[in-house]
MARPAKOL-843530 format. One record per residue (C-alpha): residue number from 1; residue in three letters; y, z, x. Coordinates in nm, 2 decimals, decimal comma, always signed. Each point is the difference from the previous one (the first is absolute). Layout:
# MARPAKOL-843530
{num->NUM | residuo->ala | py->Y | pz->Z | px->X}
...
//
This chain:
# MARPAKOL-843530
{num->1 | residuo->met | py->-2,06 | pz->+4,07 | px->-6,52}
{num->2 | residuo->ser | py->+0,06 | pz->-0,13 | px->-0,35}
{num->3 | residuo->thr | py->-0,18 | pz->-0,32 | px->-0,10}
{num->4 | residuo->his | py->+0,33 | pz->-0,11 | px->-0,15}
{num->5 | residuo->thr | py->+0,18 | pz->+0,01 | px->+0,34}
{num->6 | residuo->arg | py->-0,28 | pz->-0,13 | px->+0,22}
{num->7 | residuo->thr | py->+0,04 | pz->-0,35 | px->+0,15}
{num->8 | residuo->arg | py->-0,30 | pz->-0,01 | px->+0,23}
{num->9 | residuo->arg | py->-0,35 | pz->+0,13 | px->+0,02}
{num->10 | residuo->leu | py->-0,04 | pz->+0,37 | px->+0,02}
{num->11 | residuo->thr | py->-0,14 | pz->+0,12 | px->+0,33}
{num->12 | residuo->ile | py->-0,25 | pz->+0,27 | px->+0,07}
{num->13 | residuo->pro | py->+0,26 | pz->+0,24 | px->+0,16}
{num->14 | residuo->gln | py->+0,22 | pz->-0,05 | px->-0,30}
{num->15 | residuo->leu | py->-0,29 | pz->+0,08 | px->-0,23}
{num->16 | residuo->val | py->-0,07 | pz->+0,32 | px->+0,19}
{num->17 | residuo->ala | py->+0,37 | pz->+0,10 | px->-0,01}
{num->18 | residuo->met | py->-0,01 | pz->+0,00 | px->-0,38}
{num->19 | residuo->lys | py->-0,19 | pz->+0,33 | px->-0,01}
{num->20 | residuo->gly | py->+0,22 | pz->+0,26 | px->-0,15}
{num->21 | residuo->gln | py->+0,27 | pz->-0,26 | px->-0,08}
{num->22 | residuo->gln | py->-0,15 | pz->-0,20 | px->-0,29}
{num->23 | residuo->lys | py->-0,33 | pz->-0,07 | px->-0,16}
{num->24 | residuo->ile | py->-0,20 | pz->-0,29 | px->+0,13}
{num->25 | residuo->val | py->-0,13 | pz->-0,26 | px->-0,24}
{num->26 | residuo->ser | py->-0,31 | pz->-0,21 | px->+0,06}
{num->27 | residuo->leu | py->-0,22 | pz->-0,23 | px->-0,19}
{num->28 | residuo->thr | py->-0,30 | pz->-0,22 | px->+0,10}
{num->29 | residuo->ala | py->+0,00 | pz->-0,38 | px->+0,01}
{num->30 | residuo->tyr | py->-0,25 | pz->-0,26 | px->+0,12}
{num->31 | residuo->ser | py->+0,16 | pz->-0,32 | px->-0,12}
{num->32 | residuo->ser | py->+0,34 | pz->-0,17 | px->+0,05}
{num->33 | residuo->thr | py->+0,07 | pz->+0,02 | px->-0,38}
{num->34 | residuo->ile | py->-0,01 | pz->+0,38 | px->-0,02}
{num->35 | residuo->ala | py->+0,15 | pz->+0,05 | px->+0,34}
{num->36 | residuo->gln | py->+0,31 | pz->-0,21 | px->-0,09}
{num->37 | residuo->val | py->+0,06 | pz->+0,20 | px->-0,32}
{num->38 | residuo->ile | py->-0,03 | pz->+0,35 | px->+0,16}
{num->39 | residuo->asp | py->+0,16 | pz->-0,08 | px->+0,33}
{num->40 | residuo->pro | py->+0,36 | pz->+0,11 | px->-0,10}
{num->41 | residuo->leu | py->-0,13 | pz->+0,30 | px->-0,19}
{num->42 | residuo->val | py->-0,21 | pz->+0,19 | px->+0,25}
{num->43 | residuo->asp | py->+0,03 | pz->+0,14 | px->+0,35}
{num->44 | residuo->phe | py->-0,34 | pz->-0,11 | px->+0,12}
{num->45 | residuo->ile | py->-0,27 | pz->-0,23 | px->-0,13}
{num->46 | residuo->leu | py->-0,36 | pz->+0,11 | px->+0,07}
{num->47 | residuo->val | py->-0,25 | pz->-0,28 | px->+0,02}
{num->48 | residuo->gly | py->-0,28 | pz->+0,23 | px->-0,09}
{num->49 | residuo->asp | py->-0,37 | pz->-0,05 | px->+0,04}
{num->50 | residuo->ser | py->+0,00 | pz->+0,04 | px->-0,38}
{num->51 | residuo->thr | py->+0,04 | pz->-0,38 | px->+0,02}
{num->52 | residuo->ala | py->-0,38 | pz->-0,01 | px->+0,02}
{num->53 | residuo->met | py->-0,01 | pz->+0,15 | px->-0,35}
{num->54 | residuo->val | py->+0,32 | pz->-0,14 | px->-0,16}
{num->55 | residuo->gly | py->+0,00 | pz->-0,34 | px->+0,16}
{num->56 | residuo->tyr | py->-0,37 | pz->-0,07 | px->+0,04}
{num->57 | residuo->gly | py->-0,16 | pz->+0,21 | px->-0,27}
{num->58 | residuo->arg | py->-0,23 | pz->+0,18 | px->+0,25}
{num->59 | residuo->pro | py->-0,14 | pz->+0,34 | px->-0,10}
{num->60 | residuo->ser | py->+0,17 | pz->+0,19 | px->+0,29}
{num->61 | residuo->thr | py->+0,24 | pz->-0,04 | px->+0,29}
{num->62 | residuo->leu | py->-0,28 | pz->-0,01 | px->+0,25}
{num->63 | residuo->gly | py->-0,04 | pz->-0,37 | px->-0,02}
{num->64 | residuo->met | py->+0,35 | pz->-0,09 | px->+0,12}
{num->65 | residuo->arg | py->-0,01 | pz->-0,22 | px->+0,31}
{num->66 | residuo->leu | py->+0,24 | pz->-0,02 | px->+0,29}
{num->67 | residuo->asp | py->+0,07 | pz->-0,36 | px->-0,05}
{num->68 | residuo->glu | py->+0,08 | pz->+0,06 | px->-0,36}
{num->69 | residuo->thr | py->+0,23 | pz->+0,29 | px->+0,09}
{num->70 | residuo->ile | py->+0,19 | pz->-0,23 | px->+0,24}
{num->71 | residuo->ala | py->+0,03 | pz->-0,28 | px->-0,25}
{num->72 | residuo->his | py->+0,13 | pz->+0,22 | px->-0,29}
{num->73 | residuo->thr | py->+0,24 | pz->+0,19 | px->+0,23}
{num->74 | residuo->arg | py->+0,14 | pz->-0,33 | px->+0,14}
{num->75 | residuo->ala | py->+0,06 | pz->-0,12 | px->-0,35}
{num->76 | residuo->val | py->+0,19 | pz->+0,32 | px->-0,08}
{num->77 | residuo->val | py->+0,20 | pz->+0,00 | px->+0,32}
{num->78 | residuo->asp | py->+0,10 | pz->-0,37 | px->-0,04}
{num->79 | residuo->ser | py->+0,11 | pz->+0,06 | px->-0,36}
{num->80 | residuo->thr | py->+0,22 | pz->+0,30 | px->+0,06}
{num->81 | residuo->arg | py->+0,31 | pz->+0,09 | px->+0,21}
{num->82 | residuo->leu | py->+0,10 | pz->+0,36 | px->-0,09}
{num->83 | residuo->ala | py->-0,30 | pz->+0,23 | px->-0,04}
{num->84 | residuo->cys | py->-0,20 | pz->+0,13 | px->+0,30}
{num->85 | residuo->val | py->-0,36 | pz->-0,13 | px->-0,02}
{num->86 | residuo->ile | py->-0,30 | pz->+0,21 | px->+0,09}
{num->87 | residuo->ala | py->-0,35 | pz->-0,13 | px->+0,02}
{num->88 | residuo->asp | py->-0,31 | pz->+0,20 | px->-0,09}
{num->89 | residuo->met | py->-0,26 | pz->-0,03 | px->+0,27}
{num->90 | residuo->pro | py->-0,34 | pz->-0,09 | px->-0,16}
{num->91 | residuo->phe | py->-0,31 | pz->+0,21 | px->+0,03}
{num->92 | residuo->gly | py->-0,19 | pz->-0,06 | px->+0,33}
{num->93 | residuo->ser | py->+0,30 | pz->-0,15 | px->+0,18}
{num->94 | residuo->tyr | py->+0,11 | pz->+0,31 | px->+0,19}
{num->95 | residuo->gln | py->-0,27 | pz->+0,27 | px->-0,02}
{num->96 | residuo->glu | py->-0,23 | pz->-0,12 | px->+0,28}
{num->97 | residuo->ser | py->+0,22 | pz->+0,06 | px->+0,30}
{num->98 | residuo->his | py->+0,36 | pz->+0,03 | px->+0,12}
{num->99 | residuo->glu | py->-0,02 | pz->-0,35 | px->+0,15}
{num->100 | residuo->gln | py->-0,14 | pz->-0,15 | px->-0,32}
{num->101 | residuo->ala | py->+0,28 | pz->+0,17 | px->-0,20}
{num->102 | residuo->phe | py->+0,27 | pz->-0,13 | px->+0,24}
{num->103 | residuo->arg | py->-0,14 | pz->-0,35 | px->+0,00}
{num->104 | residuo->asn | py->-0,01 | pz->-0,03 | px->-0,38}
{num->105 | residuo->cys | py->+0,33 | pz->+0,18 | px->-0,07}
{num->106 | residuo->ala | py->+0,18 | pz->-0,21 | px->+0,26}
{num->107 | residuo->gln | py->-0,15 | pz->-0,31 | px->-0,16}
{num->108 | residuo->val | py->+0,13 | pz->+0,10 | px->-0,34}
{num->109 | residuo->leu | py->+0,35 | pz->+0,07 | px->+0,13}
{num->110 | residuo->ala | py->+0,02 | pz->-0,31 | px->+0,21}
{num->111 | residuo->ser | py->-0,16 | pz->-0,24 | px->-0,26}
{num->112 | residuo->ser | py->+0,17 | pz->+0,13 | px->-0,32}
{num->113 | residuo->gly | py->+0,34 | pz->+0,12 | px->+0,13}
{num->114 | residuo->cys | py->-0,03 | pz->+0,34 | px->-0,18}
{num->115 | residuo->asp | py->+0,18 | pz->+0,31 | px->+0,12}
{num->116 | residuo->ala | py->-0,29 | pz->+0,25 | px->+0,02}
{num->117 | residuo->val | py->-0,36 | pz->+0,08 | px->-0,09}
{num->118 | residuo->lys | py->-0,16 | pz->+0,27 | px->-0,22}
{num->119 | residuo->leu | py->-0,32 | pz->+0,17 | px->+0,10}
{num->120 | residuo->glu | py->-0,22 | pz->+0,23 | px->-0,20}
{num->121 | residuo->ala | py->-0,03 | pz->+0,28 | px->+0,26}
{num->122 | residuo->asn | py->-0,15 | pz->+0,34 | px->+0,02}
{num->123 | residuo->gln | py->+0,01 | pz->+0,23 | px->+0,31}
{num->124 | residuo->ala | py->-0,27 | pz->-0,21 | px->+0,17}
{num->125 | residuo->leu | py->+0,22 | pz->-0,31 | px->-0,01}
{num->126 | residuo->ala | py->+0,32 | pz->+0,17 | px->+0,11}
{num->127 | residuo->ser | py->-0,07 | pz->-0,11 | px->+0,36}
{num->128 | residuo->thr | py->-0,01 | pz->-0,36 | px->-0,12}
{num->129 | residuo->ile | py->+0,34 | pz->+0,03 | px->-0,15}
{num->130 | residuo->glu | py->+0,13 | pz->+0,15 | px->+0,33}
{num->131 | residuo->phe | py->-0,15 | pz->-0,29 | px->+0,19}
{num->132 | residuo->leu | py->+0,17 | pz->-0,25 | px->-0,23}
{num->133 | residuo->val | py->+0,34 | pz->+0,17 | px->-0,01}
{num->134 | residuo->ala | py->+0,01 | pz->+0,02 | px->+0,38}
{num->135 | residuo->arg | py->-0,05 | pz->-0,37 | px->+0,01}
{num->136 | residuo->gly | py->+0,28 | pz->-0,09 | px->-0,24}
{num->137 | residuo->ile | py->-0,17 | pz->-0,01 | px->-0,34}
{num->138 | residuo->pro | py->+0,16 | pz->+0,20 | px->-0,27}
{num->139 | residuo->val | py->-0,26 | pz->+0,18 | px->-0,21}
{num->140 | residuo->met | py->+0,01 | pz->+0,16 | px->-0,35}
{num->141 | residuo->ala | py->-0,29 | pz->+0,25 | px->-0,03}
{num->142 | residuo->his | py->-0,17 | pz->+0,02 | px->-0,34}
{num->143 | residuo->ile | py->-0,17 | pz->+0,33 | px->-0,08}
{num->144 | residuo->gly | py->-0,14 | pz->+0,17 | px->-0,31}
{num->145 | residuo->leu | py->-0,20 | pz->-0,23 | px->-0,23}
{num->146 | residuo->met | py->-0,09 | pz->-0,28 | px->+0,24}
{num->147 | residuo->pro | py->-0,17 | pz->-0,29 | px->-0,18}
{num->148 | residuo->gln | py->-0,16 | pz->-0,12 | px->+0,32}
{num->149 | residuo->phe | py->-0,18 | pz->+0,33 | px->+0,01}
{num->150 | residuo->val | py->-0,12 | pz->-0,03 | px->-0,36}
{num->151 | residuo->asn | py->-0,37 | pz->+0,01 | px->+0,08}
{num->152 | residuo->ala | py->+0,04 | pz->+0,31 | px->+0,23}
{num->153 | residuo->met | py->+0,22 | pz->+0,17 | px->-0,26}
{num->154 | residuo->gly | py->-0,25 | pz->-0,07 | px->-0,29}
{num->155 | residuo->gly | py->+0,26 | pz->-0,19 | px->-0,21}
{num->156 | residuo->tyr | py->+0,37 | pz->-0,01 | px->-0,06}
{num->157 | residuo->lys | py->+0,07 | pz->+0,37 | px->-0,02}
{num->158 | residuo->ala | py->+0,33 | pz->+0,19 | px->+0,04}
{num->159 | residuo->gln | py->+0,02 | pz->+0,19 | px->+0,33}
{num->160 | residuo->gly | py->+0,14 | pz->+0,34 | px->+0,08}
{num->161 | residuo->met | py->-0,14 | pz->+0,16 | px->-0,31}
{num->162 | residuo->ser | py->-0,18 | pz->+0,28 | px->+0,20}
{num->163 | residuo->glu | py->+0,14 | pz->+0,21 | px->+0,29}
{num->164 | residuo->asp | py->-0,24 | pz->-0,17 | px->+0,24}
{num->165 | residuo->ser | py->+0,11 | pz->-0,34 | px->-0,11}
{num->166 | residuo->ala | py->+0,36 | pz->+0,10 | px->+0,01}
{num->167 | residuo->ala | py->-0,04 | pz->+0,13 | px->+0,36}
{num->168 | residuo->thr | py->-0,16 | pz->-0,33 | px->+0,10}
{num->169 | residuo->leu | py->+0,29 | pz->-0,20 | px->-0,14}
{num->170 | residuo->arg | py->+0,26 | pz->+0,21 | px->+0,18}
{num->171 | residuo->ala | py->-0,19 | pz->-0,04 | px->+0,32}
{num->172 | residuo->asp | py->-0,03 | pz->-0,38 | px->-0,06}
{num->173 | residuo->ala | py->+0,38 | pz->-0,02 | px->-0,06}
{num->174 | residuo->gln | py->+0,08 | pz->+0,20 | px->+0,31}
{num->175 | residuo->ala | py->-0,24 | pz->-0,20 | px->+0,22}
{num->176 | residuo->asn | py->+0,14 | pz->-0,33 | px->-0,11}
{num->177 | residuo->leu | py->+0,36 | pz->+0,10 | px->+0,03}
{num->178 | residuo->his | py->-0,06 | pz->+0,14 | px->+0,35}
{num->179 | residuo->ala | py->-0,17 | pz->-0,33 | px->+0,08}
{num->180 | residuo->gly | py->+0,33 | pz->-0,18 | px->-0,08}
{num->181 | residuo->ala | py->-0,05 | pz->-0,13 | px->-0,36}
{num->182 | residuo->phe | py->+0,35 | pz->-0,08 | px->-0,14}
{num->183 | residuo->ser | py->-0,10 | pz->+0,09 | px->-0,35}
{num->184 | residuo->leu | py->-0,28 | pz->+0,15 | px->-0,21}
{num->185 | residuo->leu | py->-0,14 | pz->-0,15 | px->-0,32}
{num->186 | residuo->leu | py->-0,15 | pz->+0,27 | px->-0,22}
{num->187 | residuo->glu | py->-0,24 | pz->-0,13 | px->-0,26}
{num->188 | residuo->gly | py->-0,17 | pz->+0,21 | px->-0,27}
{num->189 | residuo->val | py->+0,12 | pz->+0,32 | px->+0,17}
{num->190 | residuo->ala | py->+0,03 | pz->+0,33 | px->-0,20}
{num->191 | residuo->glu | py->+0,37 | pz->+0,05 | px->-0,07}
{num->192 | residuo->pro | py->+0,05 | pz->+0,33 | px->+0,18}
{num->193 | residuo->val | py->-0,17 | pz->-0,14 | px->+0,31}
{num->194 | residuo->ala | py->+0,21 | pz->-0,32 | px->+0,00}
{num->195 | residuo->arg | py->+0,31 | pz->+0,21 | px->-0,05}
{num->196 | residuo->ala | py->-0,08 | pz->+0,22 | px->+0,30}
{num->197 | residuo->ile | py->-0,08 | pz->-0,30 | px->+0,22}
{num->198 | residuo->thr | py->+0,33 | pz->-0,16 | px->-0,09}
{num->199 | residuo->glu | py->+0,20 | pz->+0,31 | px->+0,07}
{num->200 | residuo->ala | py->-0,17 | pz->+0,05 | px->+0,33}
{num->201 | residuo->ser | py->+0,03 | pz->-0,37 | px->+0,11}
{num->202 | residuo->ala | py->+0,30 | pz->-0,13 | px->+0,20}
{num->203 | residuo->lys | py->-0,11 | pz->-0,35 | px->-0,10}
{num->204 | residuo->pro | py->+0,00 | pz->-0,15 | px->-0,35}
{num->205 | residuo->thr | py->-0,29 | pz->+0,05 | px->-0,24}
{num->206 | residuo->ile | py->-0,08 | pz->-0,27 | px->-0,26}
{num->207 | residuo->gly | py->-0,19 | pz->+0,12 | px->-0,31}
{num->208 | residuo->ile | py->-0,24 | pz->-0,17 | px->-0,23}
{num->209 | residuo->gly | py->-0,15 | pz->+0,26 | px->-0,23}
{num->210 | residuo->ala | py->+0,14 | pz->+0,28 | px->+0,22}
{num->211 | residuo->ser | py->+0,33 | pz->+0,17 | px->-0,07}
{num->212 | residuo->pro | py->+0,35 | pz->-0,07 | px->-0,13}
{num->213 | residuo->thr | py->+0,13 | pz->+0,17 | px->+0,32}
{num->214 | residuo->cys | py->-0,14 | pz->-0,27 | px->+0,22}
{num->215 | residuo->asp | py->+0,27 | pz->-0,19 | px->+0,18}
{num->216 | residuo->gly | py->-0,10 | pz->-0,32 | px->-0,18}
{num->217 | residuo->gln | py->-0,25 | pz->-0,15 | px->-0,24}
{num->218 | residuo->val | py->-0,22 | pz->-0,31 | px->-0,01}
{num->219 | residuo->leu | py->-0,20 | pz->-0,16 | px->-0,28}
{num->220 | residuo->val | py->-0,21 | pz->-0,31 | px->-0,03}
{num->221 | residuo->thr | py->+0,24 | pz->-0,24 | px->-0,18}
{num->222 | residuo->glu | py->-0,27 | pz->-0,13 | px->-0,23}
{num->223 | residuo->asp | py->-0,07 | pz->+0,35 | px->-0,13}
{num->224 | residuo->leu | py->+0,36 | pz->+0,07 | px->-0,10}
{num->225 | residuo->leu | py->+0,03 | pz->-0,34 | px->-0,16}
{num->226 | residuo->gly | py->-0,31 | pz->+0,04 | px->-0,21}
{num->227 | residuo->leu | py->-0,18 | pz->-0,28 | px->+0,19}
{num->228 | residuo->gly | py->-0,28 | pz->+0,22 | px->+0,15}
{num->229 | residuo->ser | py->-0,33 | pz->+0,11 | px->-0,15}
{num->230 | residuo->ala | py->-0,03 | pz->+0,17 | px->-0,34}
{num->231 | residuo->his | py->-0,03 | pz->+0,33 | px->+0,18}
{num->232 | residuo->val | py->+0,35 | pz->+0,13 | px->+0,10}
{num->233 | residuo->pro | py->-0,02 | pz->+0,28 | px->+0,26}
{num->234 | residuo->arg | py->+0,17 | pz->+0,32 | px->-0,08}
{num->235 | residuo->phe | py->+0,26 | pz->-0,05 | px->+0,27}
{num->236 | residuo->val | py->+0,12 | pz->-0,33 | px->-0,14}
{num->237 | residuo->lys | py->+0,29 | pz->-0,03 | px->-0,24}
{num->238 | residuo->gln | py->-0,03 | pz->-0,34 | px->-0,18}
{num->239 | residuo->tyr | py->+0,36 | pz->-0,13 | px->-0,03}
{num->240 | residuo->ala | py->-0,10 | pz->-0,32 | px->-0,18}
{num->241 | residuo->asp | py->-0,29 | pz->-0,18 | px->-0,16}
{num->242 | residuo->val | py->+0,05 | pz->-0,34 | px->+0,17}
{num->243 | residuo->gly | py->-0,37 | pz->-0,07 | px->-0,06}
{num->244 | residuo->arg | py->+0,06 | pz->-0,02 | px->-0,37}
{num->245 | residuo->val | py->+0,30 | pz->-0,23 | px->+0,05}
{num->246 | residuo->ile | py->-0,21 | pz->-0,23 | px->+0,21}
{num->247 | residuo->arg | py->-0,29 | pz->+0,00 | px->-0,24}
{num->248 | residuo->glu | py->+0,23 | pz->-0,09 | px->-0,29}
{num->249 | residuo->ala | py->+0,18 | pz->-0,28 | px->+0,19}
{num->250 | residuo->cys | py->-0,33 | pz->-0,15 | px->+0,12}
{num->251 | residuo->gly | py->-0,14 | pz->+0,04 | px->-0,35}
{num->252 | residuo->arg | py->+0,29 | pz->-0,20 | px->-0,15}
{num->253 | residuo->tyr | py->-0,04 | pz->-0,27 | px->+0,27}
{num->254 | residuo->ala | py->-0,38 | pz->-0,03 | px->-0,07}
{num->255 | residuo->gln | py->+0,06 | pz->-0,02 | px->-0,37}
{num->256 | residuo->glu | py->+0,27 | pz->-0,27 | px->+0,03}
{num->257 | residuo->val | py->-0,22 | pz->-0,21 | px->+0,24}
{num->258 | residuo->arg | py->-0,29 | pz->+0,02 | px->-0,24}
{num->259 | residuo->asn | py->+0,20 | pz->-0,09 | px->-0,31}
{num->260 | residuo->gly | py->+0,19 | pz->-0,28 | px->+0,18}
{num->261 | residuo->thr | py->+0,35 | pz->+0,15 | px->-0,02}
{num->262 | residuo->phe | py->+0,03 | pz->+0,02 | px->+0,38}
{num->263 | residuo->pro | py->+0,10 | pz->-0,20 | px->+0,19}
{num->264 | residuo->thr | py->+0,25 | pz->-0,20 | px->-0,20}
{num->265 | residuo->leu | py->+0,19 | pz->-0,31 | px->+0,13}
{num->266 | residuo->gln | py->+0,29 | pz->+0,22 | px->+0,13}
{num->267 | residuo->his | py->-0,25 | pz->+0,14 | px->+0,25}
{num->268 | residuo->cys | py->-0,09 | pz->-0,35 | px->+0,13}
{num->269 | residuo->tyr | py->+0,16 | pz->-0,25 | px->+0,24}
{num->270 | residuo->gly | py->+0,11 | pz->-0,36 | px->-0,06}
{num->271 | residuo->val | py->+0,04 | pz->+0,04 | px->-0,37}
//
């Protein structure tokens, strides 16, 4: 469904039906400002746990809290009307038990109004996805480089680079799809492995540092705008240097305040 012809928010079934029909476009947002700008341009907005790093300056995604996820997702939902909105469940909010996962995912959906949740899920967590889906919660499964597993993985490393790792990823994908995930997000996955998973999957795959053959792509909006850290990941294409524009504008403002040329009387009331 083209963003130009859409008049209402894209649904999860419509998103799934896009596989094989047209590429799926996604970006992240955690504020109303960014959400409003990208709403007519993308198919779904991911309120990622990357908010912990981008929005709060934390060293990893592990510190994202459930209440913060709900607040940022609510802001994005309230500010948009066309794009499907998917919330990233934070670390520790779904791994303990099926019941904990349902309780927290249900709270996110009910309190924020989003359309689905995303879970970082290996084979061990596939049963959690099955439990959630059976109870009416749409789940996108995130495999490959999983930031919430950064300590266990020993850092942010591409996955599927060896045959053993590739086999594990294929098994993760199969388990999560069998459990009822409506989509797979493949992050930092070796291109041939991501391509094979995409070709074997009846549900859409969303790539980030994976393969051009994935059914869709997602990026952190701040990364493509040049608003992220100085280090630009290999999988990011920087489409603009908005950071430079902001620095220049704020620099001119600071200079004019200091030299007394701003504000002038035209910026004042009752003159």
